[in-house]
VEXDREN-2710 file (C-alpha; in Angstrom, 1 decimal):
% VEXDREN-2710
k/r/px/py/pz
1/MET/39.1/-108.1/30.4
2/SER/36.6/-106.5/27.4
3/SER/35.6/-103.5/29.6
4/SER/39.5/-102.8/29.1
5/ILE/38.8/-102.0/25.6
6/TYR/37.0/-98.9/26.7
7/ASN/39.3/-97.9/28.9
8/HIS/41.8/-95.8/26.3
9/ARG/43.0/-92.2/26.5
10/ASN/41.3/-89.7/24.0
11/LEU/43.5/-88.8/21.2
12/GLN/44.2/-84.9/20.6
13/PRO/44.5/-83.5/17.6
14/THR/47.7/-81.6/18.1
15/VAL/47.9/-80.0/14.9
16/GLN/44.3/-78.8/14.5
17/ASN/44.5/-77.1/18.0
18/ASN/47.4/-74.9/16.9
19/ALA/45.9/-73.8/13.8
20/LEU/42.8/-72.7/15.9
21/GLN/44.8/-70.8/18.1
22/HIS/46.9/-69.4/15.8
23/SER/43.5/-68.0/13.8
24/THR/42.0/-66.7/17.0
25/ALA/45.2/-64.5/17.4
26/ARG/44.8/-63.5/13.9
27/LEU/41.5/-62.2/14.2
28/ASN/42.0/-60.7/17.6
29/GLU/45.3/-58.8/15.8
30/CYS/42.5/-57.5/13.1
31/LEU/40.0/-56.7/15.7
32/GLU/42.8/-54.6/17.4
33/THR/43.9/-53.0/14.3
34/ILE/40.3/-52.1/13.4
35/LYS/39.5/-50.5/16.6
36/GLN/42.7/-48.4/16.3
37/GLU/41.5/-47.2/13.1
38/PHE/38.1/-46.7/14.3
39/ASP/39.7/-44.6/17.3
40/ALA/41.6/-42.7/15.0
41/VAL/38.6/-41.8/12.6
42/LEU/36.6/-41.0/15.5
43/HIS/39.4/-38.6/17.1
44/ASP/39.7/-37.2/13.7
45/SER/35.9/-36.2/13.4
46/SER/35.9/-35.1/16.8
47/VAL/38.2/-32.7/15.8
48/LEU/36.6/-31.8/12.4
49/LYS/33.6/-30.9/14.5
50/SER/35.0/-29.2/17.0
51/GLN/36.7/-26.9/14.2
52/ARG/33.3/-26.7/12.3
53/ASP/31.8/-25.4/15.6
54/ASP/34.3/-23.1/15.8
55/TYR/34.1/-21.6/12.5
56/GLU/30.6/-21.5/12.6
57/GLY/30.4/-19.5/15.7
58/LYS/33.0/-17.4/13.8
59/LEU/30.4/-16.7/11.3
60/GLN/28.0/-16.2/13.0
61/SER/29.6/-13.3/14.7
62/GLN/30.7/-11.6/11.9
63/VAL/27.5/-12.5/10.5
64/ASN/26.0/-10.3/13.5
65/GLU/28.7/-7.7/12.9
66/LEU/27.3/-6.7/9.5
67/ASN/24.3/-6.6/10.9
68/ILE/25.0/-4.1/13.4
69/ILE/27.2/-2.3/10.4
70/ARG/24.3/-2.2/8.3
71/GLN/21.9/-1.0/10.9
72/ALA/24.2/1.7/12.0
73/LEU/24.4/2.7/8.3
74/TYR/20.9/2.7/8.3
75/ASP/20.4/5.1/11.4
76/LEU/23.2/7.5/10.0
77/GLU/21.3/7.5/6.9
78/ALA/17.9/8.3/8.4
79/GLN/19.8/10.7/10.9
80/HIS/21.5/12.8/7.5
81/SER/18.1/12.9/6.2
82/ARG/16.7/14.3/8.9
83/ILE/19.3/16.9/9.5
84/ARG/19.5/17.8/5.8
85/GLN/16.0/18.4/6.3
86/GLN/16.0/20.5/8.9
87/TYR/19.1/22.4/7.3
88/GLU/16.9/22.7/4.1
89/ASP/13.9/23.8/6.5
90/GLU/15.9/26.2/8.2
91/LEU/17.4/28.0/4.6
92/LEU/14.0/28.0/3.1
93/LYS/12.8/29.9/6.5
94/LEU/15.6/32.5/6.2
95/LYS/14.9/32.8/2.7
96/ASN/11.3/33.6/3.6
97/GLU/12.2/36.4/6.2
98/LEU/14.7/37.7/3.5
99/HIS/12.4/38.1/0.8
100/GLN/9.7/39.6/3.5
101/ALA/12.3/42.0/4.3
102/ARG/13.1/43.2/0.9
103/GLN/9.4/43.5/0.3
104/GLN/9.3/45.6/3.2
105/ALA/12.4/47.7/2.1
106/HIS/10.4/48.3/-1.4
107/ALA/7.1/49.3/0.2
108/ASN/9.0/52.1/2.0
109/VAL/11.3/53.3/-0.8
110/ASN/7.7/54.3/-2.6
111/PRO/5.6/56.3/0.0
112/GLN/2.9/57.8/-1.5
113/HIS/3.5/61.7/-2.3
114/PRO/0.8/64.4/-0.9
115/PRO/-1.0/66.2/-3.8
116/GLY/-0.1/69.6/-4.6
117/LEU/-1.5/72.7/-3.3
118/GLY/-1.9/74.5/-6.4
119/PRO/0.0/75.2/-9.7
120/SER/3.5/75.8/-9.2
121/PRO/6.5/74.6/-11.6
122/SER/6.8/71.6/-9.4
123/ASN/3.5/70.4/-10.0
124/GLY/2.9/71.0/-13.5
125/PRO/2.1/73.7/-16.1
126/PRO/-0.2/76.5/-15.1
127/LEU/-4.0/76.3/-15.1
128/PRO/-5.9/77.1/-18.0
129/PRO/-8.0/80.4/-17.4
130/GLY/-11.3/78.9/-16.3
131/SER/-10.2/76.4/-14.0
132/LEU/-11.3/75.2/-11.0
133/SER/-8.8/76.8/-8.4
134/GLY/-7.6/74.6/-5.7
135/PRO/-5.4/71.7/-4.5
136/VAL/-5.0/69.6/-7.3
137/PRO/-2.8/66.1/-7.9
138/PRO/0.5/66.4/-9.4
139/LEU/1.0/65.1/-13.1
140/PRO/3.3/62.8/-13.9
141/PRO/6.9/63.1/-14.9
142/PRO/7.4/63.3/-19.0
143/LEU/8.0/59.9/-20.4
144/GLN/11.6/60.5/-20.5
145/GLN/12.3/61.6/-17.2
146/GLN/10.1/58.8/-15.5
147/GLN/12.2/56.0/-14.0
148/PRO/11.9/52.3/-14.7
149/GLN/10.2/50.8/-11.9
150/GLN/12.3/48.6/-9.3
151/ALA/12.2/45.3/-9.0
152/VAL/11.0/43.9/-5.6
153/GLY/14.2/43.6/-3.3
154/SER/16.0/47.2/-4.4
155/PHE/17.4/49.4/-1.8
156/ASP/17.7/52.4/-3.8
157/GLN/16.5/55.5/-2.1
158/SER/15.8/52.9/0.7
159/PRO/16.5/55.0/4.2
160/TYR/18.2/51.7/5.4
161/PRO/22.1/51.5/5.1
162/ARG/22.8/50.3/1.3
163/PRO/25.1/47.2/1.4
164/THR/28.1/47.2/-0.5
165/ALA/28.5/45.1/-3.6
166/ALA/31.1/43.3/-1.9
167/SER/28.5/42.0/0.6
168/GLU/26.4/41.1/-2.1
169/ARG/28.6/39.3/-3.9
170/SER/29.4/37.2/-1.0
171/ASP/25.8/36.4/-0.3
172/ARG/25.4/35.2/-3.9
173/ASP/28.6/33.1/-3.7
174/ARG/27.3/31.7/-0.1
175/ASP/23.9/31.3/-1.9
176/ARG/25.0/29.4/-4.7
177/GLU/27.4/27.4/-3.1
178/LEU/24.6/26.1/-0.3
179/ARG/22.6/25.5/-3.8
180/GLY/25.1/23.3/-5.2
181/GLU/25.9/21.3/-2.0
182/ARG/21.9/20.9/-1.7
183/ASP/22.1/20.0/-5.5
184/ARG/25.1/17.3/-5.0
185/GLU/22.9/15.9/-2.1
186/ARG/19.9/15.3/-3.7
187/LEU/21.8/14.1/-6.9
188/GLY/23.7/11.5/-4.5
189/GLU/20.7/10.2/-2.7
190/ARG/18.7/10.0/-6.3
191/GLU/21.4/7.6/-7.4
192/ARG/21.6/5.5/-4.0
193/ASP/17.5/5.2/-4.6
194/ARG/18.0/4.2/-8.3
195/ASP/20.4/1.6/-6.8
196/ARG/18.6/0.7/-4.1
197/ASP/15.0/0.2/-6.9
198/ARG/17.3/-1.8/-9.6
199/ASP/18.6/-4.1/-7.0
200/ARG/14.4/-4.4/-5.8
201/ASP/13.4/-4.8/-9.3
202/LEU/16.7/-7.3/-10.1
203/SER/15.2/-9.4/-6.9
204/ALA/11.7/-9.2/-7.8
205/SER/12.3/-10.2/-11.4
206/GLN/13.8/-13.7/-10.1
207/ARG/11.1/-14.5/-8.2
208/ASP/8.3/-16.9/-9.9
209/ALA/5.5/-15.3/-8.6
210/LYS/2.7/-15.1/-10.6
211/ARG/0.8/-12.0/-11.2
212/ILE/-2.8/-11.1/-12.1
213/LYS/-2.9/-10.8/-16.1
214/THR/-4.5/-7.1/-16.5
215/GLU/-5.3/-6.0/-20.0
216/LYS/-5.9/-2.1/-19.7
217/THR/-9.2/-1.7/-21.6
218/ALA/-9.9/1.5/-23.4
219/ALA/-11.6/4.1/-20.9
220/LYS/-15.0/4.6/-21.4
221/PRO/-17.2/7.5/-20.7
222/ALA/-19.8/7.5/-17.6
223/SER/-22.9/6.8/-19.2
224/HIS/-25.7/8.3/-16.8
225/SER/-28.1/7.0/-18.6
226/LYS/-27.4/3.2/-18.2
227/SER/-26.8/4.3/-14.0
228/GLN/-30.5/5.2/-14.0
229/SER/-33.7/3.1/-14.9
230/THR/-35.9/4.8/-16.7
231/SER/-39.8/4.4/-15.9
232/SER/-43.0/5.4/-17.9
233/GLN/-45.2/5.9/-14.8
234/GLY/-42.9/8.6/-13.1
235/PRO/-39.6/10.3/-12.8
236/PRO/-36.6/7.8/-12.5
237/PRO/-35.1/7.1/-8.9
238/PRO/-32.0/9.0/-8.0
239/ALA/-28.9/6.8/-8.9
240/PRO/-25.8/6.5/-6.8
241/HIS/-23.6/9.0/-7.3
242/MET/-19.9/10.1/-5.8
243/TYR/-19.8/12.5/-2.8
244/GLU/-19.1/15.7/-3.2
245/PRO/-16.8/17.1/-0.3
246/GLN/-16.5/20.4/-1.4
247/ALA/-20.0/21.3/-1.8
248/PRO/-22.2/23.2/0.4
249/PRO/-25.2/21.6/2.1
250/PRO/-28.5/22.6/0.4
251/SER/-29.5/24.6/3.4
252/GLN/-26.8/27.2/3.0
253/GLY/-28.0/29.7/0.5
254/PRO/-28.9/29.7/-2.7
255/PRO/-27.4/27.2/-5.2
256/PRO/-24.4/28.2/-6.8
257/ALA/-23.9/29.2/-10.5
258/PRO/-23.0/26.2/-12.7
259/GLN/-19.4/27.6/-12.9
260/GLN/-19.0/28.1/-9.3
261/GLN/-20.6/24.5/-8.9
262/GLN/-18.1/23.1/-11.7
263/GLN/-15.1/24.8/-9.4
264/GLN/-16.9/23.0/-6.2
265/GLN/-16.6/19.6/-7.8
266/GLN/-13.2/20.0/-8.2
267/PRO/-11.3/17.4/-6.1
268/PRO/-8.4/19.2/-3.7
269/ALA/-4.7/19.6/-5.0
270/ALA/-2.9/16.6/-5.1
271/PHE/-0.7/15.1/-2.5
272/ASP/3.0/15.6/-3.2
273/ALA/4.3/12.7/-1.3
274/ASP/8.0/13.4/-2.3
275/PRO/10.0/13.0/0.8
276/GLU/11.9/16.0/-0.1
277/ASN/9.0/18.7/-0.5
278/ILE/7.3/17.4/2.5
279/PRO/8.5/19.5/6.0
280/SER/10.0/17.3/8.6
281/ASP/7.1/17.4/11.1
282/TYR/4.6/15.8/8.6
283/LYS/6.7/12.8/8.0
284/LYS/8.4/9.9/10.1
285/GLN/11.0/7.6/9.1
286/GLY/12.7/4.3/10.1
287/SER/15.7/2.5/8.4
288/ASP/13.6/1.0/5.8
289/TRP/9.9/2.8/6.0
290/LEU/8.8/6.2/5.6
291/VAL/5.5/7.9/6.5
292/SER/4.6/11.0/5.0
293/PHE/1.6/13.3/6.3
294/ASN/-0.5/15.5/4.1
295/PRO/0.8/19.2/5.1
296/ARG/-3.0/20.6/3.9
297/VAL/-4.5/18.1/6.7
298/PRO/-4.6/18.7/10.3
299/ARG/-2.2/15.9/11.4
300/HIS/-4.1/13.5/13.8
301/LEU/-2.6/10.4/13.2
302/ASP/1.0/8.6/14.3
303/VAL/2.1/5.9/12.8
304/ASN/4.9/3.6/13.6
305/LEU/6.0/0.3/12.3
306/LEU/5.1/-2.6/15.2
307/TRP/6.3/-5.8/13.4
308/THR/8.1/-7.1/10.1
309/PHE/6.8/-10.4/9.1
310/THR/9.0/-12.4/6.9
311/HIS/8.0/-14.4/4.6
312/GLU/9.7/-17.2/2.3
313/SER/7.6/-16.6/-0.6
314/VAL/5.6/-13.7/-2.2
315/VAL/3.1/-12.5/0.2
316/CYS/-0.3/-12.1/-2.1
317/CYS/-3.1/-10.8/0.1
318/VAL/-3.7/-9.9/3.9
319/ARG/-6.8/-10.0/5.9
320/PHE/-7.1/-8.9/10.2
321/SER/-9.6/-11.1/12.4
322/ALA/-13.0/-9.1/13.1
323/ASP/-11.4/-8.5/16.9
324/GLY/-7.9/-7.3/15.4
325/ARG/-6.0/-9.7/17.0
326/TYR/-4.5/-11.8/14.4
327/LEU/-3.3/-11.2/11.4
328/ALA/-3.4/-13.9/8.2
329/THR/-1.5/-13.8/5.0
330/GLY/-1.7/-15.8/1.6
331/CYS/1.7/-16.8/0.1
332/ASN/2.7/-19.8/-1.9
333/ARG/0.7/-22.9/-0.8
334/SER/0.4/-22.0/2.9
335/ALA/-1.9/-19.2/4.4
336/GLN/0.0/-18.0/7.8
337/ILE/-1.7/-16.4/11.0
338/TYR/0.1/-14.1/13.5
339/ASP/-0.6/-12.8/17.1
340/ILE/-0.8/-9.3/16.6
341/LYS/0.0/-8.4/20.1
342/THR/3.2/-10.9/20.4
343/GLY/4.4/-11.0/16.8
344/GLN/4.7/-14.9/16.9
345/LYS/3.5/-17.0/14.3
346/THR/0.4/-19.2/15.7
347/HIS/-0.6/-21.1/12.2
348/VAL/0.7/-22.4/8.9
349/LEU/-2.3/-24.0/7.1
350/VAL/-1.4/-26.5/4.5
351/ASP/-3.4/-28.6/2.0
352/GLU/-1.0/-31.6/1.8
353/ASN/-3.8/-33.3/-0.5
354/ALA/-3.7/-30.1/-3.2
355/SER/-1.6/-30.5/-6.4
356/LYS/2.3/-31.0/-5.9
357/PRO/4.0/-29.7/-9.0
358/GLY/4.0/-25.8/-9.9
359/ASP/3.4/-23.2/-7.8
360/LEU/0.1/-22.7/-5.8
361/TYR/-0.5/-19.1/-4.7
362/ILE/-3.1/-18.2/-2.0
363/ARG/-5.0/-15.0/-3.8
364/SER/-7.2/-14.0/-1.0
365/VAL/-7.9/-14.9/2.7
366/CYS/-10.9/-13.8/4.7
367/PHE/-11.4/-14.7/9.0
368/SER/-15.1/-16.0/9.8
369/PRO/-16.8/-12.9/12.0
370/ASP/-16.4/-15.3/14.9
371/GLY/-13.0/-16.0/14.5
372/LYS/-13.0/-19.7/14.4
373/TYR/-12.9/-20.1/10.5
374/LEU/-10.3/-19.1/7.7
375/ALA/-11.1/-18.7/4.1
376/THR/-8.9/-19.0/1.3
377/GLY/-8.9/-19.0/-2.3
378/ALA/-6.4/-19.9/-4.8
379/GLU/-4.9/-20.5/-8.1
380/ASP/-6.2/-24.0/-8.0
381/LYS/-10.0/-22.6/-8.2
382/GLN/-11.2/-24.0/-4.9
383/ILE/-12.3/-22.5/-1.7
384/ARG/-11.0/-23.8/1.5
385/ILE/-12.9/-23.1/4.6
386/TRP/-10.1/-24.0/7.6
387/ASP/-11.3/-24.7/11.3
388/ILE/-8.4/-22.6/12.8
389/ALA/-8.1/-24.5/16.5
390/LYS/-8.2/-28.0/14.6
391/LYS/-5.7/-26.5/11.6
392/ARG/-7.6/-28.7/9.2
393/ILE/-10.1/-28.1/6.5
394/ARG/-13.7/-28.0/7.4
395/THR/-15.1/-27.4/3.7
396/VAL/-14.2/-27.0/0.2
397/PHE/-16.2/-24.9/-2.3
398/GLU/-15.5/-25.7/-6.2
399/GLY/-17.3/-23.8/-9.1
400/HIS/-15.3/-21.3/-10.4
401/GLY/-13.6/-21.4/-13.6
402/GLN/-10.5/-19.1/-13.1
403/GLU/-8.4/-18.4/-10.0
404/ILE/-9.9/-16.9/-7.0
405/TYR/-9.2/-13.2/-6.1
406/SER/-11.4/-12.2/-3.3
407/LEU/-13.3/-13.4/-0.4
408/ASP/-15.8/-11.7/2.1
409/PHE/-18.0/-13.1/5.0
410/SER/-21.2/-11.6/5.8
411/ALA/-21.4/-10.2/9.2
412/ASP/-23.4/-13.2/10.7
413/GLY/-20.7/-15.7/9.2
414/LYS/-23.8/-17.8/7.5
415/LEU/-22.9/-16.4/3.8
416/ILE/-19.3/-15.9/1.8
417/VAL/-18.9/-14.1/-1.3
418/SER/-16.1/-15.1/-3.6
419/GLY/-15.1/-13.1/-6.9
420/SER/-12.9/-14.9/-9.7
421/GLY/-11.3/-14.0/-13.1
422/ASP/-14.2/-16.2/-14.8
423/LYS/-16.2/-12.9/-14.4
424/THR/-18.9/-14.4/-11.4
425/ALA/-19.2/-13.5/-8.2
426/ARG/-20.6/-16.7/-5.8
427/ILE/-22.8/-16.4/-3.0
428/TRP/-21.7/-19.7/-0.5
429/GLU/-24.0/-20.6/2.3
430/MET/-21.9/-22.1/4.8
431/GLU/-24.1/-24.8/6.3
432/SER/-26.3/-25.9/2.9
433/GLN/-23.7/-25.6/1.1
434/ARG/-25.7/-23.9/-1.7
435/VAL/-24.5/-21.2/-4.3
436/THR/-25.5/-18.6/-6.0
437/VAL/-24.2/-17.6/-9.3
438/LEU/-23.5/-13.8/-10.1
439/LYS/-22.9/-13.5/-13.7
440/ILE/-21.4/-10.7/-15.9
441/ASP/-22.8/-11.5/-19.2
442/GLU/-22.5/-8.5/-21.3
443/PRO/-21.5/-8.5/-24.6
444/ASP/-20.2/-5.0/-24.5
445/SER/-17.6/-5.7/-21.8
446/PRO/-15.4/-9.4/-22.4
447/ASP/-12.9/-8.5/-20.3
448/ALA/-14.9/-8.2/-17.1
449/GLY/-13.0/-10.6/-14.4
450/ILE/-13.7/-9.6/-11.0
451/THR/-11.0/-8.8/-8.8
452/SER/-12.9/-7.8/-5.5
453/VAL/-15.8/-8.4/-3.8
454/ALA/-17.7/-7.1/-0.4
455/ILE/-21.1/-7.9/1.0
456/SER/-22.5/-5.0/2.8
457/PRO/-23.2/-4.9/6.5
458/ASP/-26.4/-5.9/6.8
459/GLY/-26.2/-8.8/4.4
460/ARG/-28.7/-7.0/1.5
461/LEU/-26.1/-6.0/-1.4
462/VAL/-22.8/-7.5/-2.8
463/ALA/-20.6/-5.4/-4.8
464/ALA/-17.9/-6.2/-7.1
465/GLY/-15.0/-4.5/-9.0
466/SER/-14.2/-6.2/-12.2
467/LEU/-11.4/-5.5/-14.9
468/ASP/-13.6/-3.6/-17.2
469/THR/-13.8/-0.6/-15.0
470/VAL/-17.3/-1.0/-13.8
471/ILE/-18.4/-1.7/-10.4
472/ARG/-21.3/-4.1/-10.2
473/ILE/-24.3/-4.5/-7.5
474/TRP/-26.6/-7.3/-6.9
475/ASP/-29.0/-8.1/-4.4
476/VAL/-28.2/-10.9/-2.3
477/ALA/-31.8/-12.2/-1.9
478/SER/-32.9/-12.1/-5.3
479/GLY/-29.4/-12.8/-7.1
480/ALA/-30.3/-9.8/-9.3
481/LEU/-28.0/-7.0/-10.5
482/ILE/-29.3/-4.0/-9.4
483/GLU/-26.8/-1.5/-10.3
484/ARG/-24.0/-0.6/-12.3
485/LEU/-21.2/2.0/-11.1
486/GLN/-19.4/3.7/-14.0
487/GLY/-16.8/6.6/-13.6
488/HIS/-13.3/5.1/-13.4
489/THR/-10.9/4.8/-16.2
490/ASP/-9.0/1.8/-15.5
491/SER/-9.5/-1.6/-13.8
492/VAL/-11.2/-1.7/-10.6
493/TYR/-9.0/-3.9/-7.8
494/SER/-10.6/-2.9/-4.6
495/VAL/-14.0/-2.2/-3.3
496/ALA/-15.5/-2.0/0.9
497/PHE/-18.6/-0.7/1.9
498/GLN/-18.6/1.7/4.9
499/PRO/-19.6/0.7/8.2
500/ASP/-23.2/1.6/8.2
501/GLY/-23.6/0.6/4.4
502/LYS/-24.5/3.9/3.2
503/GLY/-21.2/4.3/1.0
504/LEU/-19.2/2.1/-1.0
505/VAL/-15.0/3.1/-1.8
506/SER/-13.4/1.8/-5.1
507/GLY/-9.8/1.7/-6.0
508/SER/-8.7/1.6/-9.5
509/LEU/-5.9/1.5/-11.6
510/ASP/-6.5/5.1/-13.0
511/LYS/-4.9/6.2/-9.6
512/THR/-8.3/7.5/-8.0
513/LEU/-10.6/6.3/-5.2
514/LYS/-14.1/7.2/-5.7
515/LEU/-16.6/7.1/-2.9
516/TRP/-20.1/6.6/-3.8
517/ASP/-23.4/7.5/-2.1
518/LEU/-25.5/4.5/-1.9
519/THR/-28.5/6.1/-0.2
520/PRO/-30.7/6.2/-3.5
521/LEU/-30.2/2.6/-4.2
522/LEU/-31.2/1.4/-0.5
523/ARG/-34.4/3.5/-0.4
524/LYS/-35.6/2.1/-4.0
525/SER/-34.9/-1.4/-2.4
526/ASP/-36.6/-0.7/0.5
527/ARG/-39.6/0.5/-1.3
528/GLU/-39.8/-2.2/-3.5
529/ARG/-39.0/-4.9/-0.5
530/THR/-42.1/-3.3/0.8
531/MET/-44.6/-2.9/-2.3
532/PRO/-47.2/-5.2/-3.0
533/LEU/-46.3/-7.5/-5.4
534/GLN/-48.9/-6.5/-8.0
535/GLU/-47.5/-3.3/-8.1
536/ARG/-44.1/-5.0/-8.3
537/ARG/-45.1/-6.9/-11.4
538/ARG/-46.5/-3.7/-13.3
END
């Protein structure tokens, strides 16, 4: 009986079950509503995405069409320039032929009259008594009977048919129309050039690129006494001098007179690079480039544009590898390497640990002779040696006080030379990282920041161009300044040795290149190397 107590039915909470079912149905309705809204939003996004893709396709096609139109305009402009140049050349040729024809005609209307055979009324007054008989030349007519000398090109008394006034007037009108048309074309081209220059200057002014601050120093005359060292025990050795390409060699005849020698030392006539003044055979033009050849020099080269490498910032420096296969460029915060054969960018070298705020322009780049390393000099006064294959920094050289503007490896790759605005050049040893400082400590050269350095092919000399117009040459082994080359009248921005090391070329803001003969300096250095120590101390 007692067990029957536990045989009761379980009570079912009817009210609670109804509420739970109602909540579940409500939740399902909400989820279904959310799903429907999600599907609608997904559909709208798909439609918008398809519209965006359509717009992007249309925009890209319009950009391509604009590029095609622009290229066509460039080609038409280039073709127009070529046709105009050919037209002007033909016109000049015809004018020269006309001028020669007129000169020939003028020569024909003034023949030499044969001398008179004796005194006659046509030949002048009778001879006085006692005069020698025989043929005498005719006397000139009286002054009032002499006709004014005719200008070149006059057809008076010419055996050729004389042109009529109408034909001469038509020729003059035709020439005047041709000149007016040519002047209008040149004026329009100048206006287009000014517009392009204005746009280019405006875009350049909007860049934040830093430029080298160059304060032009006053022109100083070259002092021959400074470039030669005097000695009480014998005549001074000859100092380096500039080549004189027009002077004859010493073996050819006696020395010229002073005036003749001065004329021979005059540089050749300047090359007028104005495209309008250059014949069409001596220039090549593309859509955005132009090459001009000097008409006074036989043309042995042919130049074409191979690649155009676009950068995101100003390109401060460029350098080829020793084998010519790669090109390195330095710009803002990165150095980039391109394959010359394919035109592809192979490396982008960025130091992630460099200071972040502001710009950091790479002012100089240089490949090692074996092509394994790339040296970069930047505004943060550091020289970074990059392992190109690993894309990481191998060595960092520090010590300069200002920006590094130039770098150069020695031929064996063991040394690297740097030049900076702090008035020093430094020779760094790649393995030991030892440094030799070549300092410009001259009171009369307060602005002697170094802009360019070069090491000779044999590794014996270092040359540096600076803002004070002087080129200085140091001995690598001793670090001593052995020569100062003066001749430029403005800052020197580039120096380079000849492949044989016997010459040095320099480029300056004074718009000149100078080629210096270093043979006397090398002979002097060789004598000092072979001289005993006791004699050297004397």
